[in-house]
N, C-alpha and C positions, 0 to 999 in steps of 0.2 A: 638514544638518550645520552645526555652528557655523562662523561666519566664520573662526575661528582654529584650524582643523583642518589638520594637515599629514600627508601620506602619505609615509612614509620607507621606501624599498625597498632591501633588501640583495640584490644579485645573487649567484648561485652555482648550484651543482648540488645536487639532492636526494640524500640517502643518506649513510650513515656513511663510505663509501669515499672521498667527496669532501670531507668536513668540514674537513680540515686543508689542503686545496689552496690555492695562491695565488689561484686563480680564485674561491675562496669567501670572500675577505677581506671582501667587502661584508656577508655574513651574519654573520661574526665580529664586525664593528662593531655590528650590530644586537643581537647577544647582549650585548655590552658595554653598550649603551644600555638594553636591557631590564633588565639587572642593576642598573644605577644607579637606574632608575625603579621598581623592584619589580614589573615586569610579567612575565607568563608567556605564552609563545606557545601558541596553541590552534589547532586546525583551524578553517578558515573555509569557508563555502559557495563562495567563489571558490577556485580551486585554490591556496591559500596557507596559511601558518601566520601568524597575526596576534596581536600583543600591543598593547593600547591603554593609554595612560598620559598623564597631564598632566605637562608639563615642570616645573611647580610648582603648588601649589594655586591654582586660579583662573587659571592660565596657559594657554598654547596646548596643544591636545590633539595627541598624536602617535599615528598609526596605524603601528606598525612591522610590516613585512610581508616575509616570505621566500617567494617563489613556489615551489610544488612542482614546477614545470616545470624542464627543463634551461635553462641560461643562454641558449642561442640562441633559445629560444621563451618568453622572459620577458614579452613584450608582452601576450599574451592575459590572463594572470592580473593583471597590473598595470592594464590597461585595465578589467578587471572590478572591481577594487578601487576605482579612481578613480570609476567609476560608482556602485558600492554606497555609498561614503561621500560622494559628491558633492564630491570634491576636484578643483579645476582643476589643469591642468598647472603653473601658476605656483606652486602650493604642494605640488608633488611633488619630493621629493629622492631621487636614486638614488645609492647608495653602491656603488662598483665598483672592481675591480682595474685598474691602468693600467701597461702595459709601458713607456710613454714617459716615465715619471717615476721617478727613482731610488727604490730601496727606502727606507722610513722617511720618506717625504715625502708630505704631503697637499696637494692643490691643489683649488680650488673654481672652478666656472664655471657659467654658465647657457647652455644651448643649445650649438650647434656640431655638428660632424659626429660620426661614430662611430669614425673612425680605425681601421677594421678590426675593431672590437669588435662581434661579432654580437649580443650581448645588447642593446647600445645601439641598434643598427640596428633590431632587432625592436621595441624599446620605442617609438622615435620613430615607426615605422610604425603601431603599434597605438594610440598616443595622438594620432595625426594631427598631431604637433608634436615637434620636437627641443628645445623650450624648457623642459624640466625642468632643475632644478638638479642638478649632479653633484658629488659628493664623490669625487674621484679619489684612490685610495689607491695610492701608488707601490709596485710590486713589482720594478721594474728590468727589464733585458733579460736574456735567457738567456745563459749563458756560452758562449763558443766558437761552434760551429755548431749548437748545440741548437735544435731546432724550437720556435718560440714556443708552438704548440699543446701540445707535450709539457711545456714548462716550466710553463705555467699550471696544468696538471693534476698537478703534483708538490707535495708538502708543502713548507713553508718549511724551509730548511736550518738547521743548528745555530746559527750566529751570528745568523741572521735570527730564529730562534725566541726567542732571548734578548731581542731588541729589539721583538718583535711586541706584547707587552702595551702598551708605550708608543705604538706606532703606532696600535693599536686605540683607545686612550684619546684620542689626538690627533684621530682621525677622528670619534669620538663627540663630542668637544668641538666640532668643526667643525659637525656637524649641529645641536647645541644653539645654537651661535652664529648660524647662518643663521636659525633659527626665532626666536631672541631679539632679534637686533640687525640682521638683514638681511644679504644676500649681500655687499654692498660692505664693510661693517664687518668681516665675517668674513674676507673676502679680505685686508683690510689686516692683520688679526691673524695669519693663517696663512701669508701669502705674504711677510711681512716677513723680511729677511735675519736669520739667527740672530746 
């Protein structure tokens, strides 16, 4: 594979019943990216749906991937994709929901723990490294005493749904910025106070 190929993974659960869930925001971001780049998701021999596109003519190649597995078992498909496309963990970007960040906020980092996120735990184990780049899409904490597991498997609420297109666009911009200018420059852009 070319030196400038990136694997961009959107975490979520398969099936129409999960499509609008907060837990699937990573896959929603990939739909936004694919739409921008004119790419279409197709079945792949790894258990994933994959869309391939160039960021711009002659620019970096993006392998956009949505594992067909459930969130908590994302590691196997992502590991298979990384092997298939020969993409190292340093050029792997994982887009996922994040409870510990306020809704409508995007944060970027490389490596770190899983913070109780089973999808990230499984990925780090399967890739033999936690050093992939994360685009953390804030979904906020559940209201009151609602269980976090129930909260992430619910669709975005009314006011959130109105803000969601901007959040997806910001997260897609963040992926493009990481590939284009590097993580540090992207962090400076997306973490700057408004």
